[in-house]
N, C-alpha and C positions, 0 to 999 in steps of 0.2 A: 626624525623621531617616529614618523609614521610606520616605518618598517619594523621597528623594534621598540615600540612604545612601552611594553611591559619591562623590558630590560632597562630602558632609560629611566623609567619611574623608580624602579628598584635601586639602580645605581645611585640616582640623585638623592634618595632618602638616606642612603648610607654615606655618601660623600659629604652631604651637608653636616653630618655629625663630626666629620674630620675638620671641616672648615666651612662654616656657614656663610662666610662672605666671599668665598671663591666660586662656588657653584650656585648660579642664579637660576631659579626655576622659571624660565620663560622660553618660549619656542624661538629658536634662532633661525638661521638660514637653512634651507633645505638644499644641501649640496651633494653632488655625486663625487665620491673620493674613494680611498682605499677600502672602506667598509662596504661599499655598494655591492660588489660581487658576492660577498658573504651573505648579505641580506637577501639578495636575489636567489641564492642557492638555498635559502631557508635557514641560514645560520644567523640568529640575532646578533647584531654587533652595533657598536656605537663609535662615534668619532669625537674626540675631545680636542677642540682647538681654541686657543686664546687669540681672538681677533684683535685684541688691544696690544698685542706684542708687535712693536713696530718693525722688527726684522723678519716677520713671518713671510716665507717664500721669497726672500730676497737673497742676494749674495752675502748679506750680513747675517743670515740665519745660520750661525755656527755654534758649536758646543759651548764656547766661552760666554755666550749670551744667555745660556740657560741659568735660571734661578734655582739655587739649591733648595730654597723654601718651596717653590712651585713643584719641583721634582719630588720632594718629600710628601707634599700634600697629595699629589696624584698617585704616587706609589702606595701610600697608606690607604687611600680611597679604593684603589683597585684590589689591594690585598684584602681589605675588609669585605669588599663585595665578593671576592672569590671564596673567602672563608664562610660567607653566609649561604652559599649554594649548598643545597642538600643533596 
């Protein structure tokens, strides 16, 4: 969040309107992942990970484990955020 705090705050405000119990407003782990090079290059970006997903980064992390409801929530949240950009 430190690299793109304005983006995170803006996204979270919009995402909680889509699903107030999905996006919890608390600082999580500070990890380096796919978004790190973008932030380093000055392109604000965020990474959304559900750490409570038991198959995360295992051989069981396959498409059939994806929740249609979760995909709908994240898709609608991202679309709403993109539509909010002037």
